mmCIF file of the N, C-alpha and C atoms, coordinates in Angstrom:
data_MODEL
# 
_entry.id   MODEL 
# 
loop_
_atom_site.group_PDB 
_atom_site.id 
_atom_site.type_symbol 
_atom_site.label_atom_id 
_atom_site.label_alt_id 
_atom_site.label_comp_id 
_atom_site.label_asym_id 
_atom_site.label_entity_id 
_atom_site.label_seq_id 
_atom_site.pdbx_PDB_ins_code 
_atom_site.Cartn_x 
_atom_site.Cartn_y 
_atom_site.Cartn_z 
_atom_site.occupancy 
_atom_site.B_iso_or_equiv 
_atom_site.pdbx_formal_charge 
_atom_site.auth_seq_id 
_atom_site.auth_comp_id 
_atom_site.auth_asym_id 
_atom_site.auth_atom_id 
_atom_site.pdbx_PDB_model_num 
ATOM 1   N N  . TYR A 1 1  ? -6.437  2.587   -42.382 1.00 0.00 ? 1  TYR A N  1 
ATOM 2   C CA . TYR A 1 1  ? -7.017  2.178   -40.929 1.00 0.00 ? 1  TYR A CA 1 
ATOM 3   C C  . TYR A 1 1  ? -7.732  3.317   -40.646 1.00 0.00 ? 1  TYR A C  1 
ATOM 4   N N  . HIS A 1 2  ? -9.220  2.905   -40.505 1.00 0.00 ? 2  HIS A N  1 
ATOM 5   C CA . HIS A 1 2  ? -10.066 3.887   -40.249 1.00 0.00 ? 2  HIS A CA 1 
ATOM 6   C C  . HIS A 1 2  ? -10.171 4.267   -38.810 1.00 0.00 ? 2  HIS A C  1 
ATOM 7   N N  . ALA A 1 3  ? -10.948 5.525   -38.277 1.00 0.00 ? 3  ALA A N  1 
ATOM 8   C CA . ALA A 1 3  ? -11.436 5.575   -37.088 1.00 0.00 ? 3  ALA A CA 1 
ATOM 9   C C  . ALA A 1 3  ? -12.242 4.527   -36.735 1.00 0.00 ? 3  ALA A C  1 
ATOM 10  N N  . GLY A 1 4  ? -13.186 3.884   -38.051 1.00 0.00 ? 4  GLY A N  1 
ATOM 11  C CA . GLY A 1 4  ? -13.909 3.194   -37.488 1.00 0.00 ? 4  GLY A CA 1 
ATOM 12  C C  . GLY A 1 4  ? -13.973 1.708   -37.018 1.00 0.00 ? 4  GLY A C  1 
ATOM 13  N N  . ASP A 1 5  ? -12.423 1.283   -37.514 1.00 0.00 ? 5  ASP A N  1 
ATOM 14  C CA . ASP A 1 5  ? -11.759 0.463   -37.250 1.00 0.00 ? 5  ASP A CA 1 
ATOM 15  C C  . ASP A 1 5  ? -11.312 0.533   -35.899 1.00 0.00 ? 5  ASP A C  1 
ATOM 16  N N  . LYS A 1 6  ? -11.102 1.192   -35.314 1.00 0.00 ? 6  LYS A N  1 
ATOM 17  C CA . LYS A 1 6  ? -10.498 1.448   -33.449 1.00 0.00 ? 6  LYS A CA 1 
ATOM 18  C C  . LYS A 1 6  ? -11.978 1.388   -32.886 1.00 0.00 ? 6  LYS A C  1 
ATOM 19  N N  . ASP A 1 7  ? -13.020 1.757   -33.249 1.00 0.00 ? 7  ASP A N  1 
ATOM 20  C CA . ASP A 1 7  ? -14.029 1.834   -32.678 1.00 0.00 ? 7  ASP A CA 1 
ATOM 21  C C  . ASP A 1 7  ? -14.749 0.119   -32.431 1.00 0.00 ? 7  ASP A C  1 
ATOM 22  N N  . ALA A 1 8  ? -14.463 -0.222  -33.913 1.00 0.00 ? 8  ALA A N  1 
ATOM 23  C CA . ALA A 1 8  ? -14.882 -2.029  -34.015 1.00 0.00 ? 8  ALA A CA 1 
ATOM 24  C C  . ALA A 1 8  ? -13.670 -2.586  -32.687 1.00 0.00 ? 8  ALA A C  1 
ATOM 25  N N  . ASP A 1 9  ? -12.546 -1.972  -33.043 1.00 0.00 ? 9  ASP A N  1 
ATOM 26  C CA . ASP A 1 9  ? -11.600 -2.689  -32.145 1.00 0.00 ? 9  ASP A CA 1 
ATOM 27  C C  . ASP A 1 9  ? -12.291 -2.549  -30.766 1.00 0.00 ? 9  ASP A C  1 
ATOM 28  N N  . ALA A 1 10 ? -12.348 -1.350  -30.075 1.00 0.00 ? 10 ALA A N  1 
ATOM 29  C CA . ALA A 1 10 ? -13.177 -1.108  -28.767 1.00 0.00 ? 10 ALA A CA 1 
ATOM 30  C C  . ALA A 1 10 ? -14.330 -1.934  -28.561 1.00 0.00 ? 10 ALA A C  1 
ATOM 31  N N  . HIS A 1 11 ? -15.226 -1.941  -29.232 1.00 0.00 ? 11 HIS A N  1 
ATOM 32  C CA . HIS A 1 11 ? -16.201 -2.308  -29.349 1.00 0.00 ? 11 HIS A CA 1 
ATOM 33  C C  . HIS A 1 11 ? -16.008 -4.022  -28.944 1.00 0.00 ? 11 HIS A C  1 
ATOM 34  N N  . ALA A 1 12 ? -15.399 -4.566  -29.768 1.00 0.00 ? 12 ALA A N  1 
ATOM 35  C CA . ALA A 1 12 ? -15.198 -5.815  -29.475 1.00 0.00 ? 12 ALA A CA 1 
ATOM 36  C C  . ALA A 1 12 ? -14.422 -6.258  -28.048 1.00 0.00 ? 12 ALA A C  1 
ATOM 37  N N  . GLY A 1 13 ? -13.554 -5.201  -27.749 1.00 0.00 ? 13 GLY A N  1 
ATOM 38  C CA . GLY A 1 13 ? -13.201 -5.350  -26.042 1.00 0.00 ? 13 GLY A CA 1 
ATOM 39  C C  . GLY A 1 13 ? -14.041 -5.409  -25.305 1.00 0.00 ? 13 GLY A C  1 
ATOM 40  N N  . PHE A 1 14 ? -14.935 -4.462  -25.499 1.00 0.00 ? 14 PHE A N  1 
ATOM 41  C CA . PHE A 1 14 ? -16.087 -4.336  -24.017 1.00 0.00 ? 14 PHE A CA 1 
ATOM 42  C C  . PHE A 1 14 ? -16.787 -5.543  -24.455 1.00 0.00 ? 14 PHE A C  1 
ATOM 43  N N  . GLN A 1 15 ? -17.070 -6.252  -25.478 1.00 0.00 ? 15 GLN A N  1 
ATOM 44  C CA . GLN A 1 15 ? -17.769 -7.653  -25.325 1.00 0.00 ? 15 GLN A CA 1 
ATOM 45  C C  . GLN A 1 15 ? -17.372 -8.863  -25.002 1.00 0.00 ? 15 GLN A C  1 
ATOM 46  N N  . LYS A 1 16 ? -15.823 -8.203  -25.250 1.00 0.00 ? 16 LYS A N  1 
ATOM 47  C CA . LYS A 1 16 ? -15.301 -9.439  -24.476 1.00 0.00 ? 16 LYS A CA 1 
ATOM 48  C C  . LYS A 1 16 ? -15.122 -9.599  -23.181 1.00 0.00 ? 16 LYS A C  1 
ATOM 49  N N  . SER A 1 17 ? -15.351 -8.032  -22.234 1.00 0.00 ? 17 SER A N  1 
ATOM 50  C CA . SER A 1 17 ? -14.833 -8.107  -21.151 1.00 0.00 ? 17 SER A CA 1 
ATOM 51  C C  . SER A 1 17 ? -16.655 -8.346  -20.660 1.00 0.00 ? 17 SER A C  1 
ATOM 52  N N  . ASP A 1 18 ? -17.454 -8.174  -21.212 1.00 0.00 ? 18 ASP A N  1 
ATOM 53  C CA . ASP A 1 18 ? -18.951 -8.435  -20.974 1.00 0.00 ? 18 ASP A CA 1 
ATOM 54  C C  . ASP A 1 18 ? -19.126 -10.028 -20.879 1.00 0.00 ? 18 ASP A C  1 
ATOM 55  N N  . GLU A 1 19 ? -18.396 -10.653 -21.994 1.00 0.00 ? 19 GLU A N  1 
ATOM 56  C CA . GLU A 1 19 ? -18.636 -12.450 -21.656 1.00 0.00 ? 19 GLU A CA 1 
ATOM 57  C C  . GLU A 1 19 ? -18.042 -12.680 -20.912 1.00 0.00 ? 19 GLU A C  1 
ATOM 58  N N  . ARG A 1 20 ? -16.824 -12.221 -20.152 1.00 0.00 ? 20 ARG A N  1 
ATOM 59  C CA . ARG A 1 20 ? -15.733 -12.587 -19.006 1.00 0.00 ? 20 ARG A CA 1 
ATOM 60  C C  . ARG A 1 20 ? -16.732 -12.364 -17.698 1.00 0.00 ? 20 ARG A C  1 
ATOM 61  N N  . HIS A 1 21 ? -17.524 -10.823 -17.949 1.00 0.00 ? 21 HIS A N  1 
ATOM 62  C CA . HIS A 1 21 ? -18.137 -11.102 -16.426 1.00 0.00 ? 21 HIS A CA 1 
ATOM 63  C C  . HIS A 1 21 ? -19.780 -11.640 -16.602 1.00 0.00 ? 21 HIS A C  1 
ATOM 64  N N  . ASP A 1 22 ? -20.220 -12.107 -17.564 1.00 0.00 ? 22 ASP A N  1 
ATOM 65  C CA . ASP A 1 22 ? -20.947 -13.218 -17.786 1.00 0.00 ? 22 ASP A CA 1 
ATOM 66  C C  . ASP A 1 22 ? -20.942 -14.233 -17.198 1.00 0.00 ? 22 ASP A C  1 
ATOM 67  N N  . ASN A 1 23 ? -19.426 -14.705 -17.538 1.00 0.00 ? 23 ASN A N  1 
ATOM 68  C CA . ASN A 1 23 ? -18.892 -16.054 -17.245 1.00 0.00 ? 23 ASN A CA 1 
ATOM 69  C C  . ASN A 1 23 ? -18.470 -16.024 -15.607 1.00 0.00 ? 23 ASN A C  1 
ATOM 70  N N  . GLN A 1 24 ? -18.573 -15.070 -15.090 1.00 0.00 ? 24 GLN A N  1 
ATOM 71  C CA . GLN A 1 24 ? -17.993 -15.100 -13.699 1.00 0.00 ? 24 GLN A CA 1 
ATOM 72  C C  . GLN A 1 24 ? -19.329 -14.870 -12.705 1.00 0.00 ? 24 GLN A C  1 
ATOM 73  N N  . ARG A 1 25 ? -20.388 -14.412 -13.639 1.00 0.00 ? 25 ARG A N  1 
ATOM 74  C CA . ARG A 1 25 ? -21.611 -14.402 -12.766 1.00 0.00 ? 25 ARG A CA 1 
ATOM 75  C C  . ARG A 1 25 ? -22.367 -15.628 -12.750 1.00 0.00 ? 25 ARG A C  1 
ATOM 76  N N  . VAL A 1 26 ? -22.035 -16.564 -14.198 1.00 0.00 ? 26 VAL A N  1 
ATOM 77  C CA . VAL A 1 26 ? -23.035 -17.867 -13.955 1.00 0.00 ? 26 VAL A CA 1 
ATOM 78  C C  . VAL A 1 26 ? -22.046 -18.711 -12.929 1.00 0.00 ? 26 VAL A C  1 
ATOM 79  N N  . LEU A 1 27 ? -20.599 -18.476 -13.157 1.00 0.00 ? 27 LEU A N  1 
ATOM 80  C CA . LEU A 1 27 ? -19.807 -19.066 -12.222 1.00 0.00 ? 27 LEU A CA 1 
ATOM 81  C C  . LEU A 1 27 ? -20.548 -19.183 -10.509 1.00 0.00 ? 27 LEU A C  1 
ATOM 82  N N  . LEU A 1 28 ? -20.663 -17.853 -10.135 1.00 0.00 ? 28 LEU A N  1 
ATOM 83  C CA . LEU A 1 28 ? -20.887 -17.658 -8.712  1.00 0.00 ? 28 LEU A CA 1 
ATOM 84  C C  . LEU A 1 28 ? -22.646 -17.950 -8.924  1.00 0.00 ? 28 LEU A C  1 
ATOM 85  N N  . MET A 1 29 ? -23.047 -18.146 -9.442  1.00 0.00 ? 29 MET A N  1 
ATOM 86  C CA . MET A 1 29 ? -24.831 -18.678 -9.355  1.00 0.00 ? 29 MET A CA 1 
ATOM 87  C C  . MET A 1 29 ? -24.671 -20.142 -9.420  1.00 0.00 ? 29 MET A C  1 
ATOM 88  N N  . PHE A 1 30 ? -23.246 -20.857 -9.954  1.00 0.00 ? 30 PHE A N  1 
ATOM 89  C CA . PHE A 1 30 ? -23.358 -22.250 -10.103 1.00 0.00 ? 30 PHE A CA 1 
ATOM 90  C C  . PHE A 1 30 ? -22.738 -22.554 -8.554  1.00 0.00 ? 30 PHE A C  1 
ATOM 91  N N  . LEU A 1 31 ? -21.975 -22.046 -8.004  1.00 0.00 ? 31 LEU A N  1 
ATOM 92  C CA . LEU A 1 31 ? -20.675 -22.485 -6.819  1.00 0.00 ? 31 LEU A CA 1 
ATOM 93  C C  . LEU A 1 31 ? -21.824 -21.446 -5.785  1.00 0.00 ? 31 LEU A C  1 
ATOM 94  N N  . GLN A 1 32 ? -22.792 -20.466 -5.441  1.00 0.00 ? 32 GLN A N  1 
ATOM 95  C CA . GLN A 1 32 ? -22.884 -20.094 -4.452  1.00 0.00 ? 32 GLN A CA 1 
ATOM 96  C C  . GLN A 1 32 ? -23.723 -21.281 -3.890  1.00 0.00 ? 32 GLN A C  1 
ATOM 97  N N  . PRO A 1 33 ? -24.512 -21.708 -4.379  1.00 0.00 ? 33 PRO A N  1 
ATOM 98  C CA . PRO A 1 33 ? -25.519 -22.532 -3.244  1.00 0.00 ? 33 PRO A CA 1 
ATOM 99  C C  . PRO A 1 33 ? -24.598 -23.667 -2.845  1.00 0.00 ? 33 PRO A C  1 
ATOM 100 N N  . ARG A 1 34 ? -23.800 -24.367 -3.536  1.00 0.00 ? 34 ARG A N  1 
ATOM 101 C CA . ARG A 1 34 ? -22.620 -25.582 -3.405  1.00 0.00 ? 34 ARG A CA 1 
ATOM 102 C C  . ARG A 1 34 ? -21.754 -24.947 -1.510  1.00 0.00 ? 34 ARG A C  1 
ATOM 103 N N  . VAL A 1 35 ? -21.256 -23.233 -2.121  1.00 0.00 ? 35 VAL A N  1 
ATOM 104 C CA . VAL A 1 35 ? -20.635 -22.700 -1.023  1.00 0.00 ? 35 VAL A CA 1 
ATOM 105 C C  . VAL A 1 35 ? -21.198 -22.578 0.317   1.00 0.00 ? 35 VAL A C  1 
ATOM 106 N N  . GLU A 1 36 ? -22.778 -22.557 0.128   1.00 0.00 ? 36 GLU A N  1 
ATOM 107 C CA . GLU A 1 36 ? -23.238 -22.033 1.374   1.00 0.00 ? 36 GLU A CA 1 
ATOM 108 C C  . GLU A 1 36 ? -23.562 -23.256 2.226   1.00 0.00 ? 36 GLU A C  1 
ATOM 109 N N  . LYS A 1 37 ? -24.187 -24.469 1.321   1.00 0.00 ? 37 LYS A N  1 
ATOM 110 C CA . LYS A 1 37 ? -24.380 -25.703 1.917   1.00 0.00 ? 37 LYS A CA 1 
ATOM 111 C C  . LYS A 1 37 ? -22.989 -26.314 2.679   1.00 0.00 ? 37 LYS A C  1 
ATOM 112 N N  . LEU A 1 38 ? -22.185 -25.868 1.997   1.00 0.00 ? 38 LEU A N  1 
ATOM 113 C CA . LEU A 1 38 ? -20.919 -26.432 2.634   1.00 0.00 ? 38 LEU A CA 1 
ATOM 114 C C  . LEU A 1 38 ? -20.653 -25.995 3.800   1.00 0.00 ? 38 LEU A C  1 
ATOM 115 N N  . PHE A 1 39 ? -20.653 -24.569 3.559   1.00 0.00 ? 39 PHE A N  1 
ATOM 116 C CA . PHE A 1 39 ? -20.646 -23.633 5.032   1.00 0.00 ? 39 PHE A CA 1 
ATOM 117 C C  . PHE A 1 39 ? -21.793 -24.391 6.341   1.00 0.00 ? 39 PHE A C  1 
ATOM 118 N N  . ASP A 1 40 ? -23.011 -24.375 5.470   1.00 0.00 ? 40 ASP A N  1 
ATOM 119 C CA . ASP A 1 40 ? -23.978 -25.012 6.535   1.00 0.00 ? 40 ASP A CA 1 
ATOM 120 C C  . ASP A 1 40 ? -23.704 -26.525 7.294   1.00 0.00 ? 40 ASP A C  1 
ATOM 121 N N  . ASP A 1 41 ? -23.114 -27.517 6.445   1.00 0.00 ? 41 ASP A N  1 
ATOM 122 C CA . ASP A 1 41 ? -22.824 -28.258 6.852   1.00 0.00 ? 41 ASP A CA 1 
ATOM 123 C C  . ASP A 1 41 ? -21.679 -28.504 7.842   1.00 0.00 ? 41 ASP A C  1 
ATOM 124 N N  . TYR A 1 42 ? -20.674 -27.648 7.372   1.00 0.00 ? 42 TYR A N  1 
ATOM 125 C CA . TYR A 1 42 ? -19.394 -27.423 8.304   1.00 0.00 ? 42 TYR A CA 1 
ATOM 126 C C  . TYR A 1 42 ? -20.081 -26.794 9.702   1.00 0.00 ? 42 TYR A C  1 
ATOM 127 N N  . TYR A 1 43 ? -20.768 -25.689 9.664   1.00 0.00 ? 43 TYR A N  1 
ATOM 128 C CA . TYR A 1 43 ? -21.258 -25.241 11.057  1.00 0.00 ? 43 TYR A CA 1 
ATOM 129 C C  . TYR A 1 43 ? -22.034 -26.360 11.707  1.00 0.00 ? 43 TYR A C  1 
ATOM 130 N N  . GLY A 1 44 ? -22.833 -26.896 11.316  1.00 0.00 ? 44 GLY A N  1 
ATOM 131 C CA . GLY A 1 44 ? -23.720 -28.013 11.359  1.00 0.00 ? 44 GLY A CA 1 
ATOM 132 C C  . GLY A 1 44 ? -22.877 -29.058 12.404  1.00 0.00 ? 44 GLY A C  1 
ATOM 133 N N  . PHE A 1 45 ? -21.720 -29.385 11.686  1.00 0.00 ? 45 PHE A N  1 
ATOM 134 C CA . PHE A 1 45 ? -20.865 -30.419 12.414  1.00 0.00 ? 45 PHE A CA 1 
ATOM 135 C C  . PHE A 1 45 ? -19.963 -29.814 13.226  1.00 0.00 ? 45 PHE A C  1 
ATOM 136 N N  . LEU A 1 46 ? -20.020 -28.830 13.351  1.00 0.00 ? 46 LEU A N  1 
ATOM 137 C CA . LEU A 1 46 ? -19.187 -27.608 14.779  1.00 0.00 ? 46 LEU A CA 1 
ATOM 138 C C  . LEU A 1 46 ? -20.173 -28.278 16.141  1.00 0.00 ? 46 LEU A C  1 
ATOM 139 N N  . ALA A 1 47 ? -21.607 -27.578 15.477  1.00 0.00 ? 47 ALA A N  1 
ATOM 140 C CA . ALA A 1 47 ? -22.833 -27.869 16.445  1.00 0.00 ? 47 ALA A CA 1 
ATOM 141 C C  . ALA A 1 47 ? -22.585 -28.723 17.236  1.00 0.00 ? 47 ALA A C  1 
ATOM 142 N N  . VAL A 1 48 ? -22.502 -30.024 16.237  1.00 0.00 ? 48 VAL A N  1 
ATOM 143 C CA . VAL A 1 48 ? -22.994 -31.342 16.975  1.00 0.00 ? 48 VAL A CA 1 
ATOM 144 C C  . VAL A 1 48 ? -21.729 -31.641 17.764  1.00 0.00 ? 48 VAL A C  1 
ATOM 145 N N  . ASN A 1 49 ? -20.539 -31.255 17.537  1.00 0.00 ? 49 ASN A N  1 
ATOM 146 C CA . ASN A 1 49 ? -19.441 -31.772 18.173  1.00 0.00 ? 49 ASN A CA 1 
ATOM 147 C C  . ASN A 1 49 ? -19.075 -30.848 19.214  1.00 0.00 ? 49 ASN A C  1 
# 
């Protein structure tokens, strides 16, 4: 077991957390317009009634 292996493991861990972060960002970009439209519709509905 070399120190380099540990670094590689740590690097792989960082990459994985980056990927998860990217997934969250993509999910947010995907959901945000829908959520905003939902709120707009909801408040529009409240305003009408």
